[in-house]
C-alpha positions as CSV (number, residue, x, y, z in Angstrom):
1,M,69.9,-81.0,26.7
2,T,68.7,-77.6,25.7
3,R,70.4,-76.2,22.6
4,I,71.8,-72.7,23.2
5,P,71.5,-70.5,20.1
6,T,74.5,-68.8,18.5
7,K,75.1,-65.1,18.7
8,S,74.1,-64.7,15.1
9,E,70.8,-66.5,15.7
10,I,70.0,-64.2,18.6
11,L,70.8,-61.1,16.7
12,Q,68.7,-62.2,13.7
13,W,65.7,-63.0,15.9
14,I,65.9,-59.7,17.7
15,S,66.0,-57.9,14.3
16,E,62.9,-59.8,13.1
17,N,61.0,-59.3,16.4
18,P,61.8,-55.8,17.6
19,T,58.7,-55.7,19.9
20,K,59.7,-58.9,21.8
21,T,63.2,-58.2,23.1
22,A,63.0,-59.0,26.8
23,K,65.2,-61.9,28.0
24,R,62.1,-64.1,28.8
25,D,60.9,-63.5,25.2
26,I,64.3,-64.6,23.8
27,A,64.3,-67.6,26.1
28,K,60.8,-68.6,25.1
29,A,61.6,-68.3,21.4
30,F,64.5,-70.7,21.6
31,G,62.9,-73.0,24.2
32,I,65.5,-72.2,26.9
33,K,64.6,-73.3,30.4
34,G,66.1,-73.8,33.8
35,A,69.9,-73.6,34.2
36,A,70.3,-72.9,30.5
37,R,69.1,-69.4,31.1
38,I,72.5,-68.7,32.7
39,D,74.2,-69.4,29.4
40,L,71.7,-67.2,27.6
41,K,72.4,-64.4,30.0
42,R,76.1,-64.8,29.4
43,L,75.7,-64.6,25.6
44,L,73.5,-61.5,25.9
45,K,76.1,-59.9,28.1
46,E,78.9,-60.7,25.6
47,L,76.8,-59.2,22.8
48,Q,76.2,-56.1,24.9
49,D,80.0,-55.8,25.7
50,D,80.8,-56.2,21.9
51,G,78.5,-53.2,21.2
52,K,76.1,-55.4,19.1
53,L,73.2,-55.2,21.6
54,A,72.0,-52.4,23.7
55,K,70.2,-53.1,27.0
56,R,67.1,-51.1,27.7
57,R,66.0,-52.0,31.2
58,S,65.2,-55.8,30.9
59,S,65.1,-56.0,27.1
60,Y,67.8,-56.2,24.4
61,R,67.9,-54.7,20.9
62,D,70.4,-54.5,18.0
63,A,72.7,-51.6,18.8
64,E,72.6,-50.5,15.1
65,E,68.8,-50.4,15.1
66,L,66.2,-48.3,17.0
67,P,63.5,-49.8,19.1
68,P,59.9,-49.5,17.8
69,V,59.1,-47.1,20.7
70,S,61.8,-44.6,21.6
71,V,62.5,-41.2,23.2
72,L,63.0,-38.5,20.6
73,E,64.2,-34.9,20.7
74,I,62.7,-32.4,18.1
75,T,65.6,-30.8,16.1
76,G,63.4,-28.5,14.1
77,P,61.9,-28.0,10.7
78,D,63.8,-28.1,7.4
79,A,63.5,-25.5,4.6
80,D,60.3,-27.2,3.4
81,G,58.7,-27.0,6.8
82,D,59.0,-30.8,7.6
83,L,59.6,-31.5,11.3
84,F,62.5,-33.8,12.2
85,A,63.7,-35.4,15.4
86,R,66.7,-37.4,16.6
87,P,66.8,-40.5,18.9
88,L,68.1,-40.0,22.4
89,E,68.8,-43.7,22.9
90,W,71.1,-44.2,19.8
91,T,74.2,-46.2,20.7
92,G,75.2,-47.4,17.2
93,K,78.5,-46.7,15.6
94,G,77.0,-45.4,12.3
95,P,75.5,-42.0,11.6
96,E,72.7,-41.0,14.0
97,P,69.3,-41.8,12.4
98,R,67.2,-38.8,11.1
99,I,63.5,-39.2,11.9
100,L,60.6,-37.5,10.1
101,M,57.7,-36.6,12.4
102,M,54.3,-37.5,11.1
103,L,52.0,-35.3,13.2
104,R,48.3,-35.6,13.4
105,S,46.1,-32.5,13.6
106,S,45.3,-33.3,17.2
107,D,49.0,-33.4,18.2
108,P,50.3,-30.4,20.1
109,A,52.7,-27.9,18.5
110,L,56.3,-29.1,19.0
111,G,59.4,-26.9,19.1
112,V,63.1,-27.4,19.0
113,G,64.3,-29.3,22.1
114,D,60.9,-30.8,23.0
115,R,61.1,-34.5,24.0
116,I,58.5,-37.0,23.0
117,L,57.9,-40.7,23.2
118,G,57.4,-41.8,19.6
119,R,56.4,-44.9,17.7
120,L,59.0,-45.5,14.9
121,T,58.7,-47.0,11.5
122,V,61.7,-47.8,9.3
123,D,61.4,-45.7,6.1
124,K,64.8,-45.3,4.6
125,T,65.0,-42.4,2.1
126,E,67.7,-39.9,1.2
127,A,66.3,-37.4,3.8
128,H,65.5,-39.7,6.7
129,S,65.7,-43.3,8.0
130,H,62.5,-43.5,10.0
131,T,59.2,-41.8,10.5
132,A,57.6,-41.4,13.9
133,R,54.1,-40.9,15.4
134,M,53.9,-39.1,18.7
135,I,52.6,-41.1,21.6
136,R,53.0,-38.4,24.2
137,R,55.1,-35.4,25.1
138,I,57.7,-36.0,27.8
139,G,59.0,-32.5,28.4
140,A,61.3,-29.7,27.2
141,N,65.0,-29.9,26.6
142,P,66.7,-32.8,28.3
143,Q,69.0,-31.5,31.1
144,R,72.4,-30.7,29.8
145,I,75.7,-30.2,31.7
146,L,79.2,-29.2,30.9
147,G,81.9,-31.1,32.7
148,V,85.2,-32.9,32.8
149,F,85.0,-36.5,31.6
150,R,86.7,-39.1,33.7
151,A,87.1,-42.5,31.9
152,G,86.3,-45.7,33.8
153,S,86.3,-49.4,33.1
154,E,82.7,-49.3,31.9
155,G,82.3,-45.9,30.3
156,G,83.0,-43.2,32.8
157,R,81.7,-40.2,34.7
158,V,81.2,-36.5,34.0
159,L,82.2,-34.1,36.8
160,P,80.1,-30.9,36.4
161,I,81.9,-27.6,36.2
162,D,79.1,-25.5,37.7
163,K,80.1,-24.0,41.1
164,G,76.9,-25.3,42.7
165,A,76.8,-28.8,41.3
166,D,78.5,-31.6,43.1
167,K,76.7,-34.7,41.8
168,Q,78.5,-36.7,39.1
169,W,76.8,-38.2,36.0
170,T,77.5,-41.8,34.9
171,V,78.2,-42.5,31.2
172,A,77.8,-45.9,29.7
173,A,80.5,-47.5,27.5
174,G,78.5,-46.9,24.3
175,A,77.6,-43.3,25.2
176,T,81.1,-41.7,25.6
177,G,81.2,-40.3,22.1
178,G,84.9,-41.1,22.0
179,A,85.7,-38.7,24.8
180,K,89.1,-39.0,26.5
181,D,90.0,-38.8,30.1
182,G,90.3,-35.2,31.3
183,E,88.5,-33.7,28.3
184,L,85.8,-31.0,28.6
185,V,82.6,-32.4,27.4
186,E,78.9,-31.5,27.0
187,A,76.5,-34.2,28.1
188,E,72.8,-34.6,28.3
189,Q,70.6,-36.8,30.5
190,A,70.0,-40.1,28.8
191,G,67.9,-42.0,31.3
192,P,66.7,-42.3,34.9
193,K,69.1,-42.5,37.8
194,G,71.2,-45.6,37.9
195,R,73.3,-47.2,40.6
196,M,74.1,-45.0,43.6
197,G,71.4,-42.6,42.5
198,L,73.5,-40.9,39.9
199,P,71.9,-39.7,36.7
200,K,72.8,-41.3,33.4
201,A,74.3,-39.2,30.6
202,R,75.5,-39.4,27.0
203,I,78.3,-37.3,25.6
204,V,77.0,-35.0,22.9
205,S,80.1,-33.0,22.2
206,R,83.8,-32.9,23.0
207,L,85.3,-29.4,23.7
208,G,89.0,-30.2,24.3
209,D,91.4,-29.4,27.1
210,P,89.6,-27.3,29.8
211,T,92.8,-25.8,31.0
212,Q,93.5,-24.0,27.7
213,P,93.1,-20.2,28.2
214,R,90.6,-19.7,25.4
215,A,88.4,-22.5,26.6
216,V,87.0,-20.2,29.2
217,S,84.6,-18.4,26.9
218,L,84.0,-21.6,25.0
219,I,82.8,-23.2,28.3
220,A,80.3,-20.3,28.8
221,I,79.1,-20.5,25.2
222,H,78.2,-24.2,25.5
223,Q,77.1,-24.1,29.1
224,H,74.4,-21.5,28.3
225,G,73.5,-22.7,24.9
226,I,74.6,-19.6,23.0
227,P,74.5,-20.3,19.2
228,D,78.1,-19.6,17.9
229,H,77.9,-21.1,14.4
230,F,75.9,-19.6,11.6
231,P,74.0,-22.1,9.4
232,D,75.2,-22.1,5.8
233,E,72.0,-20.6,4.5
234,V,72.4,-17.6,6.8
235,V,76.0,-17.0,5.7
236,A,75.0,-17.4,2.1
237,E,72.2,-14.8,2.5
238,A,74.6,-12.3,4.2
239,D,77.3,-12.9,1.5
240,G,74.8,-12.2,-1.2
241,A,73.8,-8.8,0.2
242,K,74.7,-5.7,-1.8
243,P,75.3,-2.1,-0.5
244,A,72.2,0.1,-0.4
245,G,71.9,3.0,-2.9
246,L,70.5,6.5,-2.6
247,K,67.1,5.7,-4.0
248,G,64.3,6.6,-1.5
249,R,66.9,8.0,1.0
250,K,67.8,11.4,2.2
251,D,71.4,12.4,1.1
252,L,73.4,12.9,4.2
253,R,76.8,12.3,2.6
254,D,77.9,15.9,3.0
255,M,77.1,16.0,6.7
256,P,80.3,15.6,8.8
257,L,79.1,12.7,10.9
258,V,81.8,11.0,13.1
259,T,81.8,7.7,14.9
260,I,83.3,7.5,18.5
261,D,83.9,4.0,19.8
262,P,86.4,2.0,21.9
263,W,89.8,1.9,20.3
264,D,89.5,-1.8,19.5
265,A,85.9,-1.7,18.1
266,R,85.3,-3.8,14.9
267,D,82.0,-2.3,14.1
268,H,80.6,1.2,14.2
269,D,76.8,1.3,14.4
270,D,76.3,5.0,15.4
271,A,77.6,8.3,14.2
272,C,76.8,11.8,15.4
273,Y,77.1,15.5,14.5
274,V,75.9,18.8,16.2
275,E,74.7,22.0,14.6
276,T,74.7,25.1,16.8
277,H,72.1,27.8,16.5
278,D,72.5,31.6,17.3
279,N,69.8,31.4,20.0
280,G,71.7,28.8,22.0
281,D,69.8,25.8,20.7
282,F,71.5,22.7,19.3
283,T,70.4,20.2,16.7
284,I,71.9,16.8,17.5
285,W,72.1,14.4,14.6
286,V,72.4,10.7,15.4
287,A,72.7,8.2,12.5
288,I,72.4,4.5,13.0
289,A,73.2,1.7,10.6
290,D,70.2,0.6,8.6
291,V,70.3,-3.1,9.4
292,A,66.6,-3.5,8.5
293,H,67.6,-3.0,4.8
294,Y,69.6,-6.2,4.9
295,V,67.8,-8.3,7.6
296,T,64.2,-8.4,6.2
297,P,61.2,-10.0,8.0
298,G,61.0,-13.8,7.6
299,S,64.5,-14.2,6.0
300,E,67.1,-16.7,7.2
301,L,69.1,-13.8,8.6
302,D,66.0,-12.6,10.5
303,R,65.2,-16.0,12.0
304,E,68.8,-16.5,13.2
305,A,69.1,-12.9,14.6
306,R,65.8,-13.4,16.5
307,K,67.0,-16.7,17.9
308,R,70.3,-15.2,19.1
309,G,68.5,-12.0,20.4
310,N,71.8,-10.1,20.8
311,S,75.5,-10.3,20.5
312,T,77.5,-11.7,23.5
313,Y,80.8,-10.2,24.5
314,F,83.7,-12.1,26.1
315,P,87.3,-10.9,26.8
316,D,88.7,-13.0,23.9
317,R,85.8,-13.2,21.4
318,V,82.4,-11.9,20.4
319,V,79.5,-14.1,19.5
320,P,77.7,-11.8,17.1
321,M,74.0,-11.5,16.3
322,L,74.8,-11.1,12.6
323,P,77.4,-12.6,10.3
324,D,80.6,-10.5,9.8
325,R,79.6,-9.6,6.2
326,L,76.9,-7.4,7.8
327,S,78.2,-6.6,11.3
328,G,81.8,-5.8,10.3
329,D,81.1,-4.5,6.8
330,L,77.8,-3.4,5.2
331,C,76.2,-2.3,8.5
332,S,79.3,-0.7,9.9
333,L,79.7,3.0,9.4
334,H,83.3,2.9,8.4
335,E,85.2,6.1,7.7
336,G,84.9,7.5,4.1
337,V,82.4,4.8,3.0
338,E,78.8,5.3,1.9
339,R,76.4,3.5,4.3
340,A,72.7,3.2,4.6
341,C,71.3,4.7,7.9
342,L,68.3,5.7,9.9
343,A,69.0,9.2,11.3
344,V,67.2,11.5,13.7
345,A,67.6,15.2,14.0
346,M,66.8,16.4,17.6
347,R,66.6,20.0,18.5
348,I,67.3,20.9,22.1
349,D,67.4,24.2,24.0
350,A,70.4,25.6,26.0
351,N,69.1,23.7,29.0
352,G,69.0,20.3,27.2
353,H,65.3,20.0,26.8
354,M,64.2,18.4,23.5
355,I,62.1,20.8,21.4
356,S,61.5,18.6,18.4
357,H,62.8,15.6,16.5
358,R,62.5,14.1,13.0
359,F,63.6,10.8,11.6
360,H,65.0,10.2,8.1
361,R,66.1,7.1,6.1
362,G,69.4,8.2,4.6
363,L,72.7,7.6,3.0
364,M,75.8,8.9,4.9
365,K,79.5,8.9,4.8
366,S,81.5,9.2,8.1
367,V,84.3,11.7,8.0
368,A,86.3,10.1,10.8
369,S,86.3,7.0,13.0
370,L,87.5,8.2,16.4
371,N,88.0,6.5,19.8
372,Y,86.9,7.8,23.2
373,E,90.4,8.4,24.5
374,E,91.6,10.6,21.6
375,V,88.4,12.6,21.6
376,Q,88.8,13.3,25.3
377,E,92.5,14.1,24.9
378,A,91.6,16.6,22.2
379,M,89.1,18.4,24.4
380,D,91.8,18.4,27.2
381,G,94.2,20.2,24.8
382,R,96.2,17.3,23.4
383,V,95.1,17.0,19.8
384,N,96.6,14.7,17.3
385,D,96.7,14.8,13.5
386,K,93.3,13.3,13.2
387,T,91.4,15.4,15.8
388,A,93.1,18.8,15.2
389,P,91.1,19.7,12.0
390,L,87.9,18.5,13.6
391,M,88.0,20.6,16.8
392,D,86.0,23.8,15.9
393,D,83.3,22.3,13.6
394,I,82.8,18.9,15.2
395,I,84.3,18.1,18.6
396,R,83.6,21.3,20.5
397,P,80.0,21.5,19.3
398,L,79.6,17.9,20.5
399,Y,80.7,18.8,24.0
400,A,78.7,22.0,24.0
401,A,75.5,20.0,23.3
402,F,76.6,17.5,25.9
403,G,76.9,20.3,28.5
404,A,73.3,21.3,27.8
405,L,72.1,17.7,28.1
406,C,73.9,17.4,31.5
407,K,71.7,20.3,32.8
408,A,68.5,18.4,31.8
409,R,69.9,15.2,33.3
410,A,70.6,16.9,36.6
411,Q,67.0,18.1,36.6
412,R,65.6,14.7,35.6
413,Q,67.8,12.8,38.1
414,P,68.2,9.4,36.6
415,L,69.8,6.9,39.0
416,E,73.5,7.8,39.5
417,L,75.2,4.6,40.4
418,D,79.0,4.6,40.7
419,L,80.2,1.1,40.0
420,P,83.5,0.8,38.2
421,E,83.5,-1.7,35.3
422,R,86.1,-4.4,35.3
423,Q,88.2,-5.0,32.2
424,I,90.0,-8.4,31.8
425,V,93.2,-7.8,29.8
426,L,94.6,-10.9,28.0
427,D,98.0,-11.4,26.5
428,D,98.8,-12.8,23.1
429,H,98.5,-16.4,24.5
430,G,95.0,-15.8,26.0
431,Q,96.3,-15.6,29.6
432,V,95.0,-12.9,31.9
433,S,97.8,-10.2,32.1
434,S,95.9,-7.8,34.3
435,V,92.5,-6.8,35.7
436,K,91.7,-3.1,35.3
437,F,88.8,-0.8,36.1
438,K,87.7,1.1,33.0
439,E,88.1,4.8,33.2
440,R,84.9,6.8,32.7
441,L,85.5,9.8,30.4
442,N,83.2,12.6,29.4
443,A,83.6,11.2,25.9
444,H,81.8,8.1,27.1
445,R,79.1,10.1,28.8
446,L,78.6,12.3,25.8
447,I,77.8,9.3,23.5
448,E,75.6,7.8,26.1
449,E,73.5,10.9,26.5
450,F,73.1,11.3,22.7
451,M,72.0,7.6,22.5
452,V,69.5,8.0,25.3
453,L,68.0,11.1,23.6
454,A,67.7,9.2,20.3
455,N,66.0,6.3,22.0
456,V,63.5,8.6,23.7
457,A,62.8,10.2,20.3
458,A,62.2,6.8,18.7
459,A,59.7,5.9,21.5
460,E,57.9,9.3,21.3
461,T,57.7,9.1,17.5
462,L,56.2,5.6,17.4
463,I,53.7,6.4,20.2
464,A,52.6,9.5,18.3
465,K,52.1,7.4,15.2
466,K,50.3,4.7,17.1
467,S,52.7,2.1,15.9
468,P,53.5,-1.2,17.6
469,L,57.0,-1.3,19.1
470,L,59.1,-2.9,21.8
471,F,59.7,-0.7,24.9
472,R,62.7,-1.0,27.1
473,V,60.9,-1.4,30.5
474,H,62.5,-0.9,33.9
475,E,60.0,-1.0,36.8
476,E,60.6,0.4,40.3
477,P,62.0,-1.8,43.1
478,S,59.6,-4.1,45.0
479,P,58.7,-3.1,48.6
480,E,60.7,-6.1,49.8
481,K,63.9,-5.1,48.0
482,L,63.4,-1.5,49.1
483,E,63.2,-2.6,52.7
484,A,66.4,-4.7,52.4
485,L,68.1,-1.6,50.9
486,R,66.8,0.5,53.8
487,E,68.3,-2.0,56.3
488,V,71.7,-1.7,54.6
489,A,71.4,2.1,54.7
490,V,70.6,2.1,58.4
491,A,73.5,-0.2,59.2
492,S,75.8,2.2,57.4
493,G,74.5,5.2,59.4
494,L,72.4,6.5,56.5
495,V,68.7,7.1,55.9
496,L,66.2,6.1,53.2
497,A,62.9,7.6,54.3
498,K,59.7,5.6,54.3
499,G,56.1,6.6,53.3
500,Q,56.8,8.4,50.0
501,V,56.5,7.6,46.4
502,L,59.9,6.4,45.5
503,K,61.8,8.5,43.0
504,T,65.4,8.1,41.7
505,A,66.1,11.4,43.4
506,H,65.6,9.7,46.8
507,L,68.1,7.0,45.9
508,N,70.6,9.5,44.5
509,K,70.4,11.4,47.9
510,L,71.3,8.1,49.6
511,L,74.2,7.5,47.1
512,T,75.5,11.1,47.6
513,G,75.4,10.6,51.4
514,A,77.6,7.5,51.0
515,A,80.0,9.0,48.6
516,D,83.6,9.4,49.8
517,T,82.9,7.1,52.8
518,E,84.1,3.6,53.4
519,N,80.5,2.4,52.6
520,A,80.2,4.0,49.2
521,E,80.7,0.7,47.3
522,L,78.4,-1.2,49.6
523,I,75.6,1.3,49.2
524,N,76.0,1.4,45.4
525,M,76.0,-2.4,45.2
526,A,73.0,-2.7,47.6
527,T,71.1,-0.1,45.5
528,L,71.9,-2.0,42.3
529,R,70.6,-5.2,43.9
530,S,67.4,-3.6,44.9
531,M,66.6,-2.8,41.2
532,T,64.4,-4.9,39.1
533,Q,65.9,-6.2,35.9
534,A,65.1,-4.3,32.7
535,Y,63.2,-6.2,30.0
536,Y,61.4,-5.7,26.6
537,N,57.6,-5.4,26.4
538,P,55.1,-4.2,23.8
539,E,53.4,-2.3,26.6
540,N,55.0,0.8,28.1
541,F,55.6,0.8,31.8
542,G,58.3,3.4,31.8
543,H,62.0,3.3,32.7
544,F,62.5,3.9,36.4
545,G,66.3,3.9,36.4
546,L,66.6,6.6,33.6
547,A,63.5,8.5,35.0
548,L,61.8,8.4,31.6
549,R,58.2,7.9,30.8
550,A,58.9,6.1,27.5
551,Y,62.1,4.5,26.2
552,A,62.8,2.2,23.3
553,H,66.1,0.8,22.1
554,F,67.0,2.2,18.6
555,T,70.7,2.8,18.5
556,S,72.3,-0.7,18.3
557,P,70.5,-2.9,15.7
558,I,73.8,-4.7,14.8
559,R,73.9,-6.3,18.2
560,R,70.3,-6.2,19.5
561,Y,67.2,-7.5,17.9
562,A,65.0,-5.1,19.8
563,D,66.5,-2.2,18.0
564,L,65.9,-3.9,14.7
565,I,62.2,-4.2,15.6
566,V,62.1,-0.5,16.4
567,H,63.8,0.3,13.1
568,R,61.2,-1.7,11.2
569,A,58.4,0.1,13.1
570,L,59.9,3.5,12.1
571,I,60.2,2.3,8.5
572,A,56.6,1.1,8.4
573,A,55.2,4.2,10.3
574,H,56.9,6.6,7.8
575,G,56.1,4.5,4.7
576,W,59.8,4.2,3.7
577,G,59.6,0.8,2.1
578,N,58.3,-2.8,2.3
579,D,61.0,-4.0,4.7
580,G,59.3,-2.5,7.8
581,L,57.4,-4.2,10.6
582,S,55.6,-7.2,9.1
583,P,52.2,-8.6,10.2
584,W,54.0,-11.6,11.6
585,D,56.3,-9.2,13.6
586,T,53.3,-7.4,15.0
587,E,51.3,-10.6,15.8
588,H,54.3,-12.1,17.7
589,L,55.6,-8.9,19.4
590,A,54.9,-10.2,23.0
591,E,56.6,-13.5,22.1
592,T,59.6,-11.7,20.6
593,A,59.9,-9.5,23.7
594,K,60.0,-12.6,26.0
595,Q,62.5,-14.4,23.7
596,I,65.0,-11.5,23.5
597,S,64.7,-10.6,27.2
598,D,65.6,-14.3,27.9
599,T,68.6,-14.2,25.5
600,E,69.8,-11.0,27.0
601,R,69.8,-12.6,30.5
602,R,71.5,-15.6,29.1
603,S,74.3,-13.5,27.6
604,M,74.7,-11.5,30.9
605,T,75.0,-14.7,32.9
606,A,77.5,-16.2,30.4
607,E,79.6,-13.0,30.4
608,R,79.6,-12.9,34.2
609,D,80.6,-16.6,34.5
610,T,83.4,-16.0,32.0
611,T,84.7,-13.1,34.1
612,D,84.6,-15.2,37.2
613,R,86.6,-18.0,35.5
614,Y,89.2,-15.6,34.2
615,L,89.6,-14.0,37.6
616,A,90.0,-17.4,39.2
617,A,92.7,-18.2,36.7
618,F,94.4,-14.8,37.4
619,L,94.5,-15.6,41.1
620,S,95.2,-19.3,40.9
621,D,99.0,-18.8,41.4
622,R,98.4,-16.8,44.6
623,I,97.1,-19.5,46.9
624,G,97.9,-18.5,50.4
625,A,98.2,-14.8,49.6
626,E,96.5,-12.3,51.9
627,L,93.9,-10.1,50.1
628,T,91.7,-7.2,51.3
629,G,88.0,-6.6,50.5
630,R,84.6,-5.8,51.9
631,I,81.8,-8.1,53.0
632,S,79.3,-7.9,50.1
633,G,76.9,-10.7,51.0
634,I,75.7,-12.8,53.9
635,A,74.1,-16.3,53.5
636,K,73.3,-19.1,55.8
637,F,76.1,-21.2,54.3
638,G,78.8,-18.5,54.3
639,V,80.0,-14.9,53.6
640,F,80.8,-13.2,50.3
641,V,83.7,-10.8,50.1
642,K,84.3,-8.4,47.1
643,L,88.1,-8.2,46.7
644,D,89.6,-4.7,46.3
645,E,92.3,-5.5,43.7
646,T,90.1,-7.3,41.1
647,G,86.5,-6.8,42.2
648,A,86.1,-10.6,42.3
649,D,83.6,-12.2,44.6
650,A,85.1,-14.8,47.0
651,M,83.3,-17.0,49.5
652,I,84.1,-17.8,53.1
653,P,82.4,-21.1,53.9
654,I,80.7,-20.9,57.3
655,R,82.6,-24.0,58.4
656,S,85.9,-22.0,58.2
657,L,84.7,-19.2,60.4
658,G,85.5,-21.0,63.6
659,R,84.5,-23.9,65.7
660,E,81.4,-22.1,67.1
661,Y,77.9,-22.0,65.8
662,F,76.8,-18.9,63.8
663,H,73.3,-17.7,63.9
664,Y,72.0,-16.2,60.6
665,D,69.6,-13.3,60.8
666,T,67.8,-12.5,57.5
667,E,66.4,-9.2,58.6
668,S,69.7,-7.6,59.7
669,Q,71.8,-9.7,57.1
670,T,74.2,-10.7,59.8
671,L,75.9,-13.8,61.2
672,M,76.6,-13.9,64.9
673,G,78.9,-16.3,66.8
674,A,77.1,-18.2,69.5
675,D,80.0,-18.2,71.9
676,T,82.2,-15.2,71.0
677,G,79.3,-12.9,70.0
678,L,81.2,-11.9,66.9
679,V,78.8,-10.1,64.4
680,I,79.6,-10.3,60.7
681,G,77.6,-7.8,58.6
682,L,77.5,-6.1,55.2
683,G,80.1,-3.5,54.4
684,Q,82.8,-4.5,57.0
685,R,86.4,-4.4,55.9
686,A,87.9,-7.9,55.7
687,S,91.4,-9.3,55.2
688,V,91.3,-12.8,53.8
689,K,93.6,-15.6,52.8
690,L,93.1,-17.2,49.4
691,A,92.5,-20.9,50.0
692,E,91.2,-22.1,46.6
693,A,90.9,-20.8,43.0
694,A,89.3,-23.0,40.5
695,P,89.5,-21.6,36.9
696,V,87.2,-24.3,35.5
697,T,84.3,-23.4,37.8
698,G,85.3,-19.8,38.6
699,G,85.1,-20.5,42.3
700,L,87.2,-18.6,44.8
701,I,87.3,-19.8,48.4
702,V,89.0,-17.7,51.1
703,E,89.5,-17.8,54.8
704,L,88.8,-14.8,57.1
705,V,91.9,-13.4,58.7
706,S,90.6,-10.2,60.2
707,L,87.5,-8.1,60.3
708,D,87.6,-4.3,60.5
709,D,91.3,-4.7,61.4
710,R,90.6,-7.1,64.3
711,I,92.1,-10.6,64.2
712,M,89.4,-13.2,64.0
713,P,88.7,-14.8,67.4
714,R,88.2,-18.6,67.5
715,G,85.2,-20.0,69.4
716,P,85.6,-23.0,71.8
717,A,85.4,-26.5,70.2
718,Q,81.9,-27.9,70.1
719,G,79.8,-30.1,67.8
720,R,79.4,-28.4,64.4
721,G,75.8,-27.8,63.6
722,K,74.6,-27.6,67.2
723,P,73.3,-24.1,68.2
724,G,75.3,-22.5,70.9
725,R,74.2,-20.7,74.0
726,R,73.6,-17.4,72.4
727,K,70.2,-17.4,70.6
728,A,69.1,-15.8,67.3
729,G,67.2,-13.1,69.1
730,S,70.5,-12.0,70.7
731,A,72.0,-11.8,67.2
732,R,69.2,-9.3,66.2
733,K,69.7,-7.2,69.3
734,K,73.4,-7.1,68.9
735,A,73.2,-6.3,65.2
736,A,70.8,-3.4,65.9
737,K,73.0,-2.1,68.7
738,T,76.0,-2.3,66.3
739,A,74.0,-0.3,63.7
740,R,73.2,2.4,66.3
741,K,76.8,2.7,67.3
742,V,77.9,3.1,63.7
743,K,75.2,5.7,63.2
744,R,76.3,7.7,66.3
745,R,80.0,7.5,65.3
746,R,79.2,8.9,61.8
747,K,77.2,11.9,63.0
């Protein structure tokens, strides 16, 4: 009779023979044949259930040891430049092994998040437990998801929270990370698809109860990989910073510069002052916090700021680019406190045209920290104790210079979109108390115009000095997007002429024609969608939206890395110190531009997703309520409606439009009922009933009640998915006929 080894003997043999761990290897080692293999299989399964063995395809290994060949993820270099990795197949109960990469000169460069297949050698030291040689590169970051964990008898599943994701991920018993049922978790792919074609995952972090109000922004932070924790060495470097002195700086402490910000602003990175001249000219002074003095090239602060790219703003929190010691203290132009700055004096004539500009590295002291509302109220005749003494020498000159700049703006004709900005208002418990549209005051426009002028001055100065810099680039719309905008304009009874070099003035004429009509919001949204996305580039391609030949971000170095690069370029070009643009900065300028353009888009997406989730939470107790809005998008799978009250985007699935087939026409952006002939197009008024609001995903599903005040007809019952009698060509003809009718009606 074949002797079956004990569990201890099996474990010892696997430990001593890590390259021979297949079931047939174990059976051969112990001379197990025939029916005895069933007993061996049972023992291996028990060891696996006990967490002492981990199964890897058809082989077994000690759960507390790594296999000799394993999939690794690069975690990055340490302070000494040594590159480390972590194992993706670790299922042990102890600390995750730290692996030192031993790269050959022929190996490719590896970055954080890269995945490789590596050959491991045990090498236990204080800094690491293994060394690894690269066999081959597998790919970039393993796919990660954020979802709700549902516990099962053998591990569990992760239900993704993304609106477009419906496939669950399976989690093995040893890969749950201790997650509890219903918890919000972050998981990453841990292997190929398993049973039922579902991808395998391992839990990498637990984020708590997804229904808690303040989990909304936390979801976005983790979902989009936004760094929200400063490494100790970065914090230590910030905490060790000392205030800058006057040495090597222009003394601006007697200049009555003021900051004007939102009432709840924690940092103040720009200040301004206006000198008036007898001939009608103005000198506008704009002073910006000298972040470059504290964040020097190659420092820990610099590496972290470049990685983050920018600050990210949520209704309940800010994920800053710099630690609070800098962003909220040393680099914030607080009232009555001496602060280092880069300042520009810009002389303009009475018509707002810039005559000259000159930059200085200075030391300033703000005489007042003001907010937009109190400044506007002061100009409207409602002064308070703070603004009353500032009216004649500070506030009125600011508005006089702003009036001159408005003349130049009208002549230049930048794109004049009118899209109200939503503001999510939270109560003390983090719940949404209201959704408001921010009021646009002249005080807001004043600061914006001053900042635009300072950004232009920075670009012009650095171009003149032949200095490298990062431009803010905004290219004109593509012909395809322009044609789509033209279709929307025609359907609304408006015209956007063809056969001319497009200028912002042409688009402004379209926007003016739509103003005060029921299609105003639609045309503004369609114009915005036709625009390309602005980005950073070392080459200058102009800024279409602002109608400017050269533009560079200079005014917000606390929250944008691009501005810090421009500050360094100005410092180097003027010879103001050794903390200007470094050779490394210059050499990697294109790479930096790509990096921070990507982080900017990441933040925008995270902020938008968070807003969607808060709006879904705000509306979640109004299921069944009737809401009004306007058709803002048409797709093959459904219709999008922008709701009037909140500005939220809700979807009407095509399956809920009726029992008839709907033809989708891409050219006219319409859906047409095959039996009723109903045409659904952009801009139509809609009354909808709220069917579903999912705060975790941010999804809003509604049902169409009426269109342009007409109750929705219902088509006859027929097989879903089968085209009806009315063909797609008929949809185009009817859509064009509808557009002509609209046009005639509006004349």
